[in-house]
C-alpha positions as CSV (number, residue, x, y, z in Angstrom):
1,M,23.5,-18.1,3.7
2,N,20.3,-19.9,5.7
3,L,18.5,-22.3,3.3
4,F,15.6,-22.2,5.8
5,S,14.8,-18.0,5.9
6,E,11.5,-17.1,5.0
7,D,13.0,-15.6,1.8
8,N,13.7,-18.9,0.5
9,L,11.4,-20.9,1.9
10,V,8.5,-18.9,1.1
11,E,8.9,-16.0,-0.5
12,K,11.0,-17.2,-4.0
13,T,8.7,-20.1,-4.2
14,V,5.6,-17.9,-4.1
15,I,7.3,-15.6,-6.7
16,K,8.2,-18.5,-9.1
17,L,4.7,-19.8,-8.8
18,I,3.5,-16.1,-10.0
19,K,5.7,-16.0,-12.7
20,E,4.6,-19.3,-14.0
21,I,0.9,-18.7,-14.0
22,W,1.1,-14.6,-14.8
23,A,3.7,-14.4,-17.2
24,D,3.5,-10.4,-17.6
25,S,5.9,-7.9,-17.8
26,A,4.2,-5.0,-16.1
27,C,4.0,-7.7,-13.1
28,H,6.8,-6.6,-10.7
29,V,6.5,-9.6,-8.7
30,I,10.2,-9.7,-8.3
31,A,10.1,-5.8,-6.7
32,Y,13.2,-6.8,-3.7
33,T,15.5,-5.9,-5.9
34,N,17.0,-2.5,-5.5
35,E,16.2,-2.2,-9.5
36,E,12.8,-3.3,-9.4
37,D,12.0,-0.9,-6.2
38,A,13.2,1.8,-8.1
39,K,10.3,1.1,-10.8
40,L,7.9,1.2,-7.5
41,S,9.2,4.3,-6.1
42,R,10.0,2.2,-3.0
43,E,12.8,3.3,-0.6
44,H,13.4,-0.5,1.1
45,R,11.2,-3.6,1.3
46,G,9.3,-2.5,4.0
47,D,7.4,0.0,1.9
48,V,4.8,-2.1,0.9
49,V,1.9,0.5,0.2
50,L,2.8,1.6,-3.2
51,K,1.7,5.1,-2.9
52,K,2.7,6.0,-6.6
53,Y,-0.4,3.9,-7.6
54,L,-2.8,4.1,-4.7
55,L,-2.9,8.4,-4.6
56,P,-3.9,8.3,-8.6
57,A,-6.7,5.3,-7.8
58,L,-8.3,7.4,-5.2
59,E,-8.2,10.2,-7.1
60,K,-9.9,8.0,-10.2
61,L,-12.3,6.5,-7.3
62,N,-13.4,9.8,-5.2
63,P,-13.2,12.5,-7.8
64,E,-15.2,14.7,-5.7
65,F,-12.9,14.8,-2.8
66,P,-10.5,17.4,-2.2
67,Q,-6.6,16.6,-2.8
68,E,-5.5,17.4,0.9
69,A,-8.5,14.5,1.9
70,L,-7.0,11.7,-0.3
71,E,-3.4,12.5,0.9
72,Q,-4.8,11.8,4.3
73,A,-6.4,8.7,3.6
74,V,-3.0,7.4,2.1
75,E,-1.3,8.5,4.8
76,Q,-3.7,6.8,7.4
77,I,-3.4,3.3,5.7
78,D,0.3,3.8,5.3
79,R,0.9,4.9,9.0
80,D,3.2,2.8,11.2
81,R,1.0,0.1,13.1
82,L,3.8,-2.1,14.9
83,H,1.8,-1.3,18.1
84,L,-0.6,-3.5,16.9
85,S,-1.3,-7.4,16.7
86,L,-1.0,-8.8,13.2
87,V,-4.9,-9.5,13.5
88,N,-5.7,-6.1,14.3
89,D,-3.3,-4.2,12.1
90,K,-5.1,-5.9,9.0
91,K,-8.5,-5.8,10.6
92,E,-7.9,-1.6,10.5
93,I,-6.5,-1.4,6.9
94,Y,-9.3,-3.5,5.8
95,Q,-11.8,-0.9,7.7
96,L,-9.8,1.7,6.0
97,L,-10.4,0.7,2.7
98,G,-13.8,0.2,3.0
99,D,-15.8,2.8,4.6
100,D,-13.9,4.0,7.6
101,A,-11.3,6.1,6.6
102,S,-12.1,9.4,8.1
103,M,-10.1,12.8,7.4
104,Q,-10.9,16.4,8.1
105,V,-10.8,19.0,5.6
106,I,-11.8,22.9,5.6
107,N,-14.3,23.5,3.7
108,R,-13.9,27.0,1.6
109,D,-16.0,28.5,4.2
110,G,-14.1,27.7,7.2
111,S,-16.5,24.7,8.1
112,Y,-15.0,21.3,8.5
113,Q,-16.3,18.2,6.6
114,Y,-15.4,14.7,7.8
């Protein structure tokens, strides 16, 4: 086991600090175990967007939007950005979470809404 891995040097230290500061049973700060991953509906550690919580939050914040539009927004947020630099990746997500998310929805009359 490498004692100088990111997991040992950063992640476990941050988890320890958060647990000390925020002692709450609802806090899933140890979500790197299979048991905790299952609680969060994560398939693996790489799943950082918790769709189980994101979609209901978007529905609550945007009740006037059609379900299809909200699902498209979740997919935009969760899409693969490995081709981008870390800075551009974060910038794109920041813009999506602000006012820049765009989706195409077909209205009942057949017209498109963006």
